[in-house]
N, C-alpha and C positions, 0 to 999 in steps of 0.2 A: 564459323563466325567470321574469322579473318578473310576467308574467300568472299563471303557476302559483303564485307566492308570494302574490299578491293573492288568488287564489281560495282558497288554503289558509287565509289569515287570515280571509277572509270566512266560510269554512266553519266555522272554530273559533268565530267570533263569533256564529254562528247557534244557534237552539235545538237543531237536529239535531246540530251540532258539539259542543255542550256536553254532550248526552246521550252522544255517542260518547266523550268524554273521561272521562265518568263510568263508562261501561261498561269501557273499556280499563284505567283505574286500578283499578277494582273487581276486575277479573279479576287484575290484578297482585297485589292484596292477597290474593286467594284463593290464588294460588300461593305467596306469602309464608307464609300460614297453614298450608299443607301441609308446607313445610319446617320451620317453627317447631314444629309439632305433632310432627313426626317426631323432632326433636331433643329436645324436652321429654319425649317418652315414654321416653327413656333413663333417666329418673329411676327408673323401675320396675325397672331392672337394678341399681340401687344406687348408692351415693355416688361410687365410683370411676368407674363408666361415665358418670355425668352430668358430673362434673367434667372427665373426659377429653374428652368432647364439647365442652364449653365451651372447653377449652384448644385443641383443634384448630381451633375457629373463630378464636381469637385469632392463631393461626399464619398465618392467611390475610392478616392485615395489611392492605395497601392495598385488597384486594378487598373486605373487610368494610366498610371506610370508604366505598368506592364504592357498595356495596349500600345502606348507610345513607343516603347522599346521595340515591340514586335513590328510596328509600322516602319520604324527607322530600319530595321533589319530588312524587311521587305523592300524598302526603297533602295537600299544599298545593293541588294541582290539584283533588283529589277534594272536599276540604272547601269551598273557595271556589266551585267550580262548583256543588256541591250547595246551598250557601247561596243563590247567585244563582237557581238553578232554583226553590228553595222559595219565594223572595221573589217571583219572576215568577208562579208558580202562585197564591200567596196573593193578589197584587194583581189577578189575572185572575178571581178568584172573584166571582160575583155575591153580593148581600146574603144572608146566612145565612137558610136556610129555618127555619120553626118547627119542622120535623121533618126529620131527615136521611134521605135516601134512599140506601140501599146498593146501588149499581150492580152488575151482575153481574160476577163475577170478583174483586171486591175482597176482600182478606183483611186479617187483623190485621197480618201482615207488611208488606204493600204500603202500608196505610194509616198505619203508624207509622214508615216509613223515615226521614223527616227527624229524627224524635225519638229513635230508636234510634241514628241516625248521630251526633247531638250527644252522646248518652250515651257512645258508644264513643270519641269524641274525648277527652272528659274522662277516661275510664277509661285510655286509652292514656297520657295524660300522667302520671297517678298511678302507672301500672304502670312506666313508664320511670324515675320518680323512686325507686321501690322496688327495682327490679332492675338497671337499667342505669347510673344515675348515683350509686348508693349506694357508700360507701367499701368497697372490697374488700381492703384492706390486710391485715387480720387474719382474714378469713373467706372461705371458698370460696362459690361460687355455690349449692352444695348446702346449706351451712349457713344462707345467707341465705334460701333458700326454706323451709327447715325452720323458721327463727325466725318468718318472716312468716306462713306458713300454719298455724302452731301456735296463732295467735290465732283463736278461733272466729268472732269478728265479721268479720275480714278474709276468712277462708275462705268464709264465707256470702255475703259481698259478691262475692267473685271467682266463685263458682258461679252467682249470679244474673247477673253481668255476662256469663258465658259463654253463658248461656241467651239473653240479649238479643242478643249477637253472632250466635248461631245463627239467631235470628229475622231479623235483618237480612240475613244471608247467604242464607237460604233463599229469600228473594224476589230479592235482588240478583244471585245466580248466573245463574238462567235468564233474568232481565230483561236482563242485560248481553248475553247471546247473542241475545236478541230484538232489542235495539237494533242489534246487529251484522248483522242480516239473517237470523237462523235461525228466523224466525217461520213455521214450516211445520207442518202437521198431523202430519207424520211425525216430526219431530224434537222439538218442543216437549214433548210428554208425557214423552219420555225425559230431556230436559234438566231437567224439573221434578222427576223422580225422582232424578236425579243430585244436583241441588241439595238436595233433602231429605236424602239419604244424607249428602252432604258437611256440611250444617249440623248433623246429628245427630253426626257424627264429631267436629266441632269442639266441640259442647257436651259430649259425654261424654269425649272425649279430654283436653281442658283441664280440665274441671270435675271430673274424678275425681282429679286430682293432689292438691288439698288434702284430699280425703277419704282418699286413701292415706297422706298425711303425718300426718293426725290418728291413724291407726292405729299408725304406727311411732314417733311422737314420744312 
């Protein structure tokens, strides 16, 4: 048992172990995005439907608190592991060449993963301040969303943020499966397509909400 624990700790401490943690936590956030998007889409059914969805979530009580703790744990692991890997990659680079050579298979999404990741971290913090930690005493969550997205500047920022999230997810989705051992010629093309479809669903699903609100407000 002790040997197994030591092996587990050594594995997590290795480069492969850190990439596995990034992959698992990243897929965990993808699952969260699916559930969060499904709930947010109820706003298109109207005020009552959206508020009812939020109220049903609150009735779950301890389960929601447990889910939030789990998400926070995933976030801490994902962020700090990502920062460590980014630092290790940066330190391992040779001196910068006069001209950058774009290796095969490198895309904008893969090349900007650390930077889009940092942006998403700050966006999530501001998003939580605006929607989660805001005073809800005299306003429903529907009214809060209406007030926030009625601001053209914030709505535009949110849409751009969703495009950046989609860019991050488009690479992270299939890359996570690759890390977990699905790097096969039969599976990877399909996983790339699924990742693209999923990222577009995230971008348009979340991004259209402020557009919709601008029409009804």
